[in-house]
C-alpha positions as CSV (number, residue, x, y, z in Angstrom):
1,X,6.8,14.4,-42.9
2,X,9.4,14.1,-40.2
3,X,10.1,10.7,-38.6
4,X,9.3,10.4,-35.1
5,X,12.0,8.4,-33.2
6,X,11.1,6.7,-29.7
7,X,13.2,5.6,-27.0
8,X,12.4,2.0,-28.3
9,X,13.8,2.8,-31.6
10,X,17.1,4.3,-29.8
11,X,17.5,1.2,-27.6
12,X,17.2,-1.0,-30.4
13,X,20.2,0.8,-32.4
14,X,22.1,0.7,-29.2
15,X,21.8,-3.1,-28.6
16,X,22.5,-3.6,-32.3
17,X,25.7,-1.7,-31.8
18,X,24.6,0.6,-34.6
19,X,25.8,4.3,-34.5
20,X,23.2,6.8,-33.5
21,X,24.3,9.1,-36.3
22,X,22.3,7.0,-38.6
23,X,19.3,8.8,-37.2
24,X,18.0,11.3,-39.6
25,X,19.1,14.8,-38.9
26,X,15.3,15.9,-39.4
27,X,13.8,13.3,-37.1
28,X,11.8,14.3,-34.3
29,X,13.0,12.7,-30.9
30,X,10.9,12.0,-28.2
31,X,11.8,13.3,-24.7
32,X,12.8,9.8,-23.5
33,X,14.6,9.0,-26.7
34,X,16.8,12.3,-26.3
35,X,17.5,11.3,-22.6
36,X,18.6,7.9,-23.7
37,X,20.8,9.2,-26.5
38,X,22.4,11.6,-23.9
39,X,23.0,8.9,-21.3
40,X,24.5,6.6,-24.0
41,X,26.9,9.3,-25.1
42,X,27.9,10.3,-21.5
43,X,28.4,6.5,-20.9
44,X,31.2,6.3,-23.4
45,X,29.5,5.6,-26.8
46,X,33.0,6.2,-28.5
47,X,34.5,2.9,-26.7
48,X,36.0,0.5,-29.2
49,X,35.3,-3.1,-29.1
50,X,38.2,-5.4,-29.1
51,X,37.7,-6.9,-32.6
52,X,36.2,-4.5,-35.0
53,X,36.0,-0.9,-33.5
54,X,32.4,-0.7,-33.4
55,X,30.6,1.0,-30.7
56,X,29.7,-1.5,-28.0
57,X,26.2,-2.2,-27.4
58,X,24.6,-1.4,-24.0
59,X,24.6,-4.5,-21.6
60,X,21.5,-6.5,-21.6
61,X,19.0,-6.0,-18.7
62,X,20.0,-9.4,-17.2
63,X,23.6,-8.1,-16.9
64,X,22.6,-4.9,-15.0
65,X,23.3,-4.8,-11.4
66,X,24.2,-2.7,-8.4
67,X,28.0,-2.7,-9.4
68,X,27.2,-1.6,-13.2
69,X,28.7,1.7,-14.0
70,X,26.8,4.8,-13.3
71,X,26.5,5.4,-17.1
72,X,25.0,2.1,-17.6
73,X,22.8,2.3,-14.5
74,X,21.4,5.8,-15.8
75,X,20.9,4.3,-19.4
76,X,19.1,1.3,-17.8
77,X,17.0,3.6,-15.7
78,X,15.6,5.5,-18.8
79,X,14.8,2.2,-20.9
80,X,11.2,1.8,-22.1
81,X,10.8,-1.0,-19.6
82,X,11.8,1.2,-16.8
83,X,9.6,3.8,-18.0
84,X,6.6,1.4,-18.2
85,X,7.3,0.4,-14.5
86,X,7.6,4.0,-13.5
87,X,4.3,4.8,-14.7
88,X,2.9,1.8,-13.1
89,X,4.1,3.1,-9.7
90,X,2.6,6.6,-10.5
91,X,-0.7,5.0,-11.3
92,X,-0.8,3.0,-8.3
93,X,0.3,6.3,-6.2
94,X,-2.6,8.0,-7.6
95,X,-5.0,5.4,-6.6
96,X,-3.8,5.1,-3.1
97,X,-4.0,9.1,-2.9
98,X,-7.7,8.9,-4.4
99,X,-8.9,6.4,-1.9
100,X,-7.4,8.5,1.1
101,X,-4.9,5.5,1.9
102,X,-2.2,8.0,2.0
103,X,-2.0,11.6,3.2
104,X,0.4,14.5,2.7
105,X,3.6,12.8,1.2
106,X,3.0,9.6,3.1
107,X,3.2,6.1,1.7
108,X,5.6,4.6,-0.7
109,X,6.0,1.9,-3.2
110,X,9.0,0.0,-4.9
111,X,9.5,-2.8,-7.5
112,X,12.5,-5.1,-7.8
113,X,13.9,-4.4,-11.4
114,X,17.1,-6.8,-11.1
115,X,18.5,-8.9,-8.4
116,X,19.9,-6.1,-6.4
117,X,18.1,-3.0,-7.7
118,X,14.8,-1.6,-7.0
119,X,12.8,1.4,-8.5
120,X,10.9,3.4,-5.6
121,X,9.2,6.5,-5.0
122,X,11.0,9.8,-3.9
123,X,10.6,11.4,-0.6
124,X,8.4,14.4,0.2
125,X,6.3,14.0,-2.8
126,X,2.4,13.4,-2.8
127,X,1.6,9.9,-4.3
128,X,-1.2,11.5,-5.9
129,X,0.9,13.9,-8.3
130,X,4.0,11.9,-8.9
131,X,5.5,11.9,-12.3
132,X,7.9,9.1,-13.7
133,X,10.9,11.4,-13.8
134,X,10.4,11.7,-10.0
135,X,11.3,8.1,-9.4
136,X,14.5,6.6,-7.9
137,X,16.8,3.6,-8.6
138,X,18.2,2.1,-5.4
139,X,20.3,-1.0,-4.7
140,X,19.2,-3.3,-1.9
141,X,21.2,-1.5,0.8
142,X,19.3,1.7,-0.2
143,X,22.2,3.5,-1.9
144,X,20.5,5.5,-4.6
145,X,21.9,4.8,-8.2
146,X,19.8,7.0,-10.5
147,X,17.0,9.6,-10.4
148,X,17.2,13.3,-9.8
149,X,15.0,13.4,-6.4
150,X,15.9,11.8,-3.3
151,X,14.6,8.3,-2.6
152,X,12.0,7.8,0.1
153,X,13.3,7.5,3.6
154,X,11.3,4.5,4.2
155,X,12.7,2.5,1.5
156,X,14.8,0.3,3.9
157,X,11.5,-1.5,4.9
158,X,10.6,-2.3,1.3
159,X,14.4,-3.6,0.8
160,X,14.4,-5.7,3.9
161,X,11.3,-7.4,2.8
162,X,13.0,-8.1,-0.8
163,X,16.0,-9.6,0.9
164,X,14.1,-11.9,3.4
165,X,11.3,-12.8,0.8
166,X,13.1,-13.5,-2.6
167,X,9.5,-13.8,-4.2
168,X,8.7,-10.3,-3.4
169,X,8.7,-8.3,-6.6
170,X,6.7,-5.2,-5.5
171,X,5.8,-3.8,-2.2
172,X,3.2,-0.9,-1.2
173,X,3.1,0.8,2.0
174,X,0.2,3.3,3.0
175,X,-2.1,4.4,5.8
176,X,-5.7,3.0,5.0
177,X,-7.9,4.4,7.8
178,X,-9.7,1.3,9.0
179,X,-6.9,-1.0,8.6
180,X,-4.4,1.5,10.6
181,X,-7.1,1.5,13.3
182,X,-6.5,-2.1,14.1
183,X,-2.7,-1.2,14.0
184,X,-3.3,1.5,16.6
185,X,-5.6,-0.6,18.9
186,X,-3.0,-3.5,18.6
187,X,-5.9,-6.0,17.4
188,X,-5.2,-8.3,14.7
189,X,-8.3,-8.4,12.2
190,X,-10.5,-11.4,12.8
191,X,-10.5,-14.4,10.3
192,X,-13.0,-16.5,8.7
193,X,-15.6,-14.0,7.7
194,X,-14.9,-13.1,4.1
195,X,-13.5,-15.4,1.3
196,X,-11.4,-12.7,-0.5
197,X,-9.2,-11.9,2.4
198,X,-8.7,-15.4,3.4
199,X,-7.6,-16.4,-0.3
200,X,-5.6,-13.5,-1.3
201,X,-4.2,-12.2,2.4
202,X,-5.1,-14.5,5.3
203,X,-4.1,-13.7,8.8
204,X,-2.8,-10.2,9.1
205,X,-0.2,-9.8,12.0
206,X,0.9,-6.7,13.7
207,X,4.7,-5.6,13.8
208,X,5.7,-3.8,16.8
209,X,5.9,0.0,16.5
210,X,9.4,1.4,15.7
211,X,10.6,4.8,14.2
212,X,9.5,4.8,10.4
213,X,12.6,4.6,8.1
214,X,14.7,3.0,10.6
215,X,16.6,-0.5,10.0
216,X,14.8,-1.9,13.2
217,X,11.3,-1.3,11.7
218,X,12.3,-2.8,8.4
219,X,13.6,-5.9,10.3
220,X,10.5,-6.3,12.5
221,X,8.4,-6.3,9.4
222,X,10.7,-8.5,7.5
223,X,10.6,-11.1,10.2
224,X,6.8,-11.5,9.3
225,X,6.8,-11.7,5.4
226,X,7.8,-15.4,5.1
227,X,4.4,-16.6,6.0
228,X,2.3,-13.2,5.4
229,X,2.1,-11.2,2.3
230,X,0.4,-8.2,4.3
231,X,1.3,-6.7,7.6
232,X,0.0,-4.1,9.9
233,X,2.6,-1.8,11.3
234,X,1.9,-0.8,15.1
235,X,0.7,2.8,15.2
236,X,1.6,3.5,11.7
237,X,-0.1,1.6,8.7
238,X,0.2,-1.4,6.6
239,X,2.5,-2.9,4.0
240,X,2.1,-5.7,1.5
241,X,4.1,-7.5,-1.1
242,X,3.4,-9.2,-4.2
243,X,5.0,-12.0,-6.4
244,X,3.4,-10.8,-9.4
245,X,3.1,-6.9,-10.0
246,X,2.8,-3.4,-8.2
247,X,-1.0,-3.5,-8.9
248,X,-1.4,-6.8,-7.3
249,X,0.5,-5.4,-4.0
250,X,-1.9,-2.5,-4.1
251,X,-5.0,-4.8,-4.5
252,X,-4.1,-6.4,-1.1
253,X,-4.3,-3.0,0.3
254,X,-7.9,-2.6,-1.1
255,X,-8.9,-6.0,0.2
256,X,-7.4,-5.4,3.6
257,X,-9.2,-2.0,4.1
258,X,-12.6,-3.1,2.6
259,X,-12.3,-5.9,5.1
260,X,-11.5,-4.1,8.1
261,X,-14.2,-1.5,7.1
262,X,-16.8,-4.1,6.8
263,X,-16.0,-5.8,10.0
264,X,-16.2,-2.4,11.8
265,X,-19.6,-1.7,10.4
266,X,-21.0,-5.2,11.0
267,X,-19.9,-5.0,14.6
268,X,-22.2,-2.0,15.1
269,X,-25.4,-4.0,14.1
270,X,-25.7,-5.4,17.8
271,X,-25.5,-8.9,16.8
272,X,-22.8,-11.7,17.1
273,X,-20.7,-11.9,13.7
274,X,-21.1,-15.1,11.9
275,X,-17.9,-16.8,10.8
276,X,-17.0,-19.7,8.3
277,X,-16.7,-23.1,9.9
278,X,-13.1,-24.8,9.7
279,X,-14.2,-27.0,6.9
280,X,-15.3,-24.1,4.7
281,X,-11.8,-22.2,5.6
282,X,-10.1,-25.3,4.7
283,X,-11.5,-25.2,1.0
284,X,-10.2,-21.6,0.8
285,X,-6.8,-22.6,2.0
286,X,-6.8,-25.4,-0.6
287,X,-7.3,-22.7,-3.3
288,X,-4.8,-20.6,-1.8
289,X,-1.9,-23.0,-1.7
290,X,-2.6,-23.8,-5.3
291,X,-2.0,-20.1,-6.1
292,X,1.2,-20.1,-4.5
293,X,0.2,-17.6,-1.9
294,X,1.9,-18.3,1.6
295,X,-0.3,-18.7,4.7
296,X,0.9,-19.9,8.3
297,X,-2.4,-22.1,8.7
298,X,-1.3,-24.6,6.0
299,X,-1.4,-27.8,7.8
300,X,-3.1,-26.7,11.0
301,X,-5.8,-28.9,12.7
302,X,-9.3,-27.7,12.0
303,X,-9.9,-26.5,15.6
304,X,-7.0,-24.1,15.2
305,X,-8.1,-22.5,11.8
306,X,-10.6,-20.0,13.0
307,X,-9.1,-18.8,16.3
308,X,-9.9,-15.1,16.9
309,X,-9.0,-14.8,20.4
310,X,-8.3,-11.0,20.2
311,X,-11.6,-10.3,18.6
312,X,-13.8,-12.8,20.5
313,X,-13.5,-16.0,22.5
314,X,-11.6,-18.5,20.1
315,X,-11.9,-22.0,19.0
316,X,-9.2,-24.2,20.9
317,X,-8.1,-27.6,20.5
318,X,-8.0,-28.4,24.3
319,X,-8.8,-26.3,27.4
320,X,-6.4,-26.6,30.1
321,X,-7.4,-28.1,33.3
322,X,-7.0,-25.5,35.9
323,X,-8.9,-27.2,38.5
324,X,-12.2,-26.3,40.0
325,X,-12.8,-22.6,40.5
326,X,-12.8,-21.4,44.2
327,X,-15.6,-19.2,45.2
328,X,-14.6,-15.9,46.2
329,X,-14.4,-15.5,50.0
330,X,-15.9,-12.9,52.2
331,X,-14.6,-10.9,55.0
332,X,-16.5,-11.6,58.4
333,X,-15.6,-8.1,59.7
334,X,-17.3,-6.5,56.5
335,X,-20.3,-8.6,57.1
336,X,-20.8,-7.7,60.7
337,X,-20.6,-3.8,59.8
338,X,-22.9,-4.3,56.9
339,X,-25.4,-6.3,59.3
340,X,-25.0,-3.7,62.1
341,X,-25.9,-0.7,59.8
342,X,-29.0,-3.0,58.5
343,X,-30.2,-3.5,62.1
344,X,-29.7,0.2,62.9
345,X,-31.9,1.3,59.8
346,X,-34.4,-1.2,60.1
347,X,-34.8,-0.2,64.1
348,X,-35.4,3.5,62.9
349,X,-37.9,2.4,60.5
350,X,-40.0,0.4,62.7
351,X,-40.1,3.1,65.6
352,X,-41.9,5.6,63.1
C-alpha cells in the first residue's frame, strides 16, 4: 500500500533540514504537500548552510514578516497552519452568506497571522462559495504578498483596525439587514435591554460614511476601535474585531443583528420598551471587564450608564437650568381678524 504524505509531513522534513528526496518515490502526495514541496524548491532548496552543506530549514513562523523573501512567504502561505486558518475564513464566509448578512460578493474577512501580515478574502468572490485557494496574504499596508486572486479592495479598513488596535486578531465586515438599517438611519442601537450584547459588544457607534475601500473610511472606523469591538458604518454595514478568533468576530455580528432585529420587533408592540436599571448594567460591565472586553462605559456614574437619547429621552445626571419657559405670544392683529370673522358668522346664523 502506498504511503500518503501530507503537507504536515513535508513541513516536518523541511524544518529538520532533511532532503525531500527521502520521500518514497511511490508515495502519494496530497495537493497541499505537493504545493509545499514546489514552493520550497522554488525558494532555493539547494542553498547550502555555512557549516555543513545541508539544505537550510524553512524559517520558523515567528521569523516570518512582510520583509521575508517571496519564496519564504509563499511557503508560509501554504503551511498547514495557514491552510487551517483559510478554511476557518471560508467557513465563516459561508455562514455570513447563509444568514443573508452579505449579498453578491459583499463583505470581507481578515486574520492577522504575523505582526505585519494578514490573511484576507479576495475581491469579487461570493463569501458563500470561497475556497481556501482563493485567499490572499497581505502586509499591513495592503500590499499583496501571496495568493493567486486579488485581495479585497476593502482590506485597508481591516488593516487600519489592526494597526490601531494591537489586540485585534480577526475582523469581519458584512451587511446584516437590521443592523445596517440603524446605520442608514444614523441611529445608534439602544442599550440596557439584553445582557448578551452588553457583555460581548456594548455600545455600537456609527462611523460617518465614506467611499468603501478608501483610506478615509478605514481611519474613521479605526478611530472607534480602541473602546468598541463592533462599529456600524454609516449607510454601509458593520465591522467587528476579536482578540480571539475569526469565529468570535463573526459571533459579534450574530449578536448585533439578533439584537437590532429584536428591538425593531419589540418597538412594533405599542408599549414602551423596558430597560435594565443602571445597577443591573453595572453587574454586566463587571463581567465584561473581567473578560478583557473594552467598553467606554467603564468608570461612568450610574446615571450615565443607560443613556439612550437617540432612541428615547435618556437618563441624565443633571438637567441644565435654562430658566422658565416663556409662553408663546399671540399676534393682536390676527386675534382681531379671527374675532371679526367669528362675529360675522354668528350674525348670519342669528338672522336665519
